[in-house]
N, C-alpha and C positions, 0 to 999 in steps of 0.2 A: 651771328644772330640772323642776318638778313638772308641767309642761304635758302630759307623755305619760302620767301616771298615769291608769289606767282608760281608756286609748285603744286598748287591745288586749286581747282575751279569748281564752282557750282554750276551744273548744267541741266538740272531738272528739279522741279518743285511740285509738291502735291499736298492738297488738304481735303479731308472729308468735309461734308456739311457739318456745321457746328449747331448743336441742338441741346434741348434739356432732357431728352429721352431718346437715345439713338435706336433702341431696340436691337442692338448688336452687342457682342462681347468686346472687351478691350482688344483681344487678339484680332478680331475681324476688322475693327477700326484701324489698327496699326497696319495690317496687311493691305487694306484698301489704300491707305495713304502712301505706302511704299510702291504699290502698283501704279498709282497716279503719277508719282514722281518719276519713276522709271520710264513710263510712257511719255511723259513730258520731255524727257531727255532724248527720246528717240532711240532708246536702248530696249533690250529685252531682259527678263529676269535672269537668264542664263549668263548675262554679262557681269552680274554682280558677284564680286569675290570678297567683299568685306561688309559686315553689318555692324553699325554703331548705334547703341540704344541709349536714349535718355532715361532718367530715373523713372519716368512714367511709362517706359516701354518694356515689353516683355524681354526676357533674355534672348539674344540673337539666335541661339540654336533652335528655339521653339519656332521662331519665324522662318528660319531657313528651311526647316522641314516642310512647313506649310507652303512655302514658295517653290518647292521642288528643286532646291539647290542641293547638289550632291556633296559639295565640299566648299568650305570657306577658308580663305587664307588667313583671315584675321577677323575677330569679333570681340567686342567689349561693351560693357554697360557702364555708363558714367554716373557720377554722383556729385555734380557741381551746380545743381539748381538752375537758375536762370542763365548761367553761363555755359550750360551744356552744349547748345548748338555750335557756339564758337569753339569750344574745346574739341568737339567732334571734328570740325573742319580743320583745326590745327593738327589734330592727331592724324587725320587722313593725309595731310601733307607729309608728316613724318613717315607714315606707312609707305606712301608712294616713293619717297626718297630712299627708303631702305629696300625697295624692290619687293615688298611683301604683299602687293596688291595694286590694282589700277582703277577699280570702280567700287565706291563705297556708298552705302545708303545710311543716312542718319534719320532716326524716327523717334517719335514720342506721341503720347496721347492716351486717353482712357475715358471711361464714363465718370467724369468728375462730378457730374450733377446727379444723374440717376443711380449711379453705383454707390454713392455714399458721400456724406459730408465730413468735414474735418471733425475728428473725435468720435466718429461713429462708423459702423459698418466696415465693408471691405477696404475702404481707403485707409482707415486707421490701422486695420490689421496688416495691410501692406507696409505701412510706415513702421510698425513695430518690428517688422522682419528685416528692415534695411540695416545693413551692417554699420553705416556711419552713425546711425542713431542708437542702435542696440549696444554698440561698443563704448558709447560715451560713459564716463564714470558716473556713478549714482550721485556723487556730490555736485556734479554739474547742474543738476536740477533742484537740489535741496534748498537753494536760496531763492528759487524762482517759483516752482510749482506751489509751495504752500501759500504763496501770496497772490496766486491767480495768474501768473505768467505762464500760460499753458499753450497758447496758439500764436502764430505769427502776428496776428493783429495786436496782441498784448505788448510784446517786446518792441515792435516797430512803433506802436503808439507812444511808448516812452521816449523813443528817439525823436519822434515828431514834436512832442511836447517840450523836450529840451531845446530843440531848434527854435521853436516859437519863443521860448524864454530868453535864449541867448541872442537871437537875431531879429526878433520882432516879426517873424513869419506869421501869417494869418490863415485862418480857416478858409477865407474867401480865395486866397491864393491856391490852396489845395483844390478848391472848386474850379479854378481856371484850367487845371489839367483835366479834370473830369469832363468839363465842357468841350475842350479841344478833342479829347479822345472820342467822345460821342459824335462830334461833328464829323470826324474822319470816318467813323464807323457807318454813318448814314450814307456814305458813298461806297460802301463795301457790301456787295450782295451777299457775302458769306458771313457777315457779322451777326452776332446773336442779338445785340441791343442797338437799334437804329434810331429810335425816337430822340430828337434833339432835346437837350436840357439846358437850363440856365444856371448861373451861379446861385440864384435864389432857390431853384429846385434843390441844388446841393445843400444849401443852408437849412432847408426845411426837411431834409431827409433824416431818418432816425439816427441817433447816436449808437454806434456799435461798440467802440472801445475808445474812449476819450483820448485825443481829439478827433478820431476817425468817425465820420458819418457813413451811412450806407453807400453813398455815391463816392466815397473815397476808396472803396474796396473793389478789388478785381472780382469778376464773375466766376461762377462755377459752370462748367459746360461739358458736354459729351463731344468727343471728336478726336482726331489725330492729324498730324502733319509730318511730312518727310521731305528730305532733299537729297539729291544725288551729287556726289563729288567724284571728279576724275582728274586726270593730268591734263595740262594744256595741250599736249600733243594729241591725246585721244579726243579732245573736245573739238578739234578743227573740222571734223566731218559731221558734227551733230547739229541739231535743229536750231538751237538758240545761241546767241553770243554768250560766251562764258563770263561768269562773274568771278574775279580773281580774289584770292586771299592776299591782301597787301601787308597786313600786320596783325599780330595778336599779342596779348599779354594776360597772364593769369597770376593771381596772388592769393595765397591761403594763409592769412595771419593766424598765429596760434592763439586765437582768442576763444572764449566760450561761445557756444551757440546762443546763449542767453545774453542779451544786451547789457543787463545790469552788472555783469561780471567782466566787463572789458575795461581796459585802461581809459578809453574815451568812447562814450556811448554813441557818438556820431561818426566814429571812424570804422570803416571796414575796407576790404581789399581793393576797392575800385580805384582809389587814387593811384596806387602803385601799378595796378594792372593797366590803367589808362596811359601812364607814362611809358610803360614798356611797349604798348601797342603803337602809340604815336611814333616813338623812336624807331621801332621795327619798320613801320610803313614809310617813314620819312615825311610825315605830314604833321600838321598842327590842327587844333580845333577849328581854326578859320577855314580850313580846306574841306570840312565835312559839309555835305549838301543835305543830309537828312540823318536822323538817328532813330534806332529802335531801342527802347530802354525798358528793362524789366520793371513792371509796374504792379506789384502786388497791392500797393497802396499809393495814393497820389503823392504823398510826401517823398517816397523813395525815388521818384523821378526828379523832384527838386534837388534832393541831396546828390544824386549821381551826376547831374549837370554841373554842380559845384565841384565835385571831386574830379571830374573829367576836364575841368578848366574852361568850360563854356561860359562861365561867369565866375565872379569872385566869391570867396567864402562868405556864406550868409546872404548872398544876393539871389539865390535860386527862386525865392518867392516872387519878387518883382520881375525876374527874367521871364517867367512863363506867362505873365499877364499881357494884355493888349494884343493878343494874337501872334506873339512872337514865335510860338511853337506850332502854330497852325499852318496849313498849306498857304503858301505865299508869304509866310513870315521868314524871319532870319534863320531859324533852324526848325524845320518841320520835324515833329517827334511823333512816333507811332501813328503813321498815316493810315494804318489799317484799323485803328481803334484800340490797339493794345489789348492787354488782358482785362482792361476795364470794360470794354464794350464789344470787342471782336470775339475773343475766345481765350480760354486758358488751357493750353496743350503743352505744358512744359516749355513755353516760350519759343518753340520751334516755329510758330507762326510769325514771330518777330524776324527770324532769319528769312523765312519765305517772303515776307513783305519787303525786306531790304533787297533781296534778289529781284523781285518783281519790279521794284522801282528802278533798279540799275539796268534792267532789260527794257525799260520804258514801256511796260505793259500794265500800268496801274490805272489806266482809264481816267475817269474824272478826278481821281485823287493823285494823279501823277505829279511829282516834283519836277519842275522844269529843268532840263539839262542836268539831271542827276548823274554825277560821275563817281562820287565817293560816299559811302555810307558807313556808319558806325553802329555796332550793336554792343550794348552793355548789359551784363547780367550778373546776378549774385544769388547765392543760396546758402542754406544752412548757417545763416548768421553773418559770416564774413567771407566766404569763398567767392571770389570775383573773377570775371573774365570779360575782356574787351576785345572785340574783333573789328578790323577795318577791311572793308570790301571795296573793289573798284571795277569799273567797266574795262573791257579789253583795251 
């Protein structure tokens, strides 16, 4: 299992500005992010021989033509939600080990704000065309849609409410994450939401899907992000110190997309994915200096911290209070502001932030002496991926 450790490194990162109306097409945003990442790596587009797309990225052959690439050795579009950036990095390690390429770019992003909202416009049309959703059996939704479980906020709200009932988790603890994310975003020039908030602001924000309030929810934004992956040997002559893949774990439990049809509404693949990643990397939660956690809703950060072993079962609420997940705390989480306050670009910005921190380039939000970072993501209900990164 450990044979792929340190076989792939991130050497370039790029983000477009994150806005509410980009004035560009999805394709233009993605091309821009790829160009920025390749330039950051000190490479040229002609060096790229693999393109890896997140679910919000156009198919690679469309980008390759517009990038002037004559031929790609490997390209793929992934469907693992918030775990996609880590899956792309792990896949690149396998590609390099198999001799099928040496420089890959992973990208994602779109006009998530101006291009359409959930349930309307081109975003919903795109979702209807995605095989992972289209091929789901009709009965998968027949026990959910008639009762209003139509969007992520509905099913995850049920999970949050169960956690509150079972463990005494409170809405104010959800607010503690929202406050921390906004505090970090205030130090990020490229964050969409920078104005500080308080727990009282959270408590006074409108109810969206009980128990989720407006400030429990991630933002919708226009933008894209990308990162460049290569081999450690190729990285020796490049601009930045490489950030190594130390370990990864993925887990896809055979549960329904809808939380009401799972054996345990609070269980998804993160627990097993985390165990595999820690074992692969040879580290424990105590060794992690910072974490970037998929945060569609504040509660999902709390639950992932529990499933990953940073705290005991049911103790995620108290764990994030008192500044513990803020800069200077025990475990800084989403130091860029996360999808709550920075941007929502398929969580590639979470990978970009982890790399930025390990390169010691985060400025005022830099985690002191950051050596090891963890990225946790999930999507489509239960699909989960955990990636552990380290400095050279």
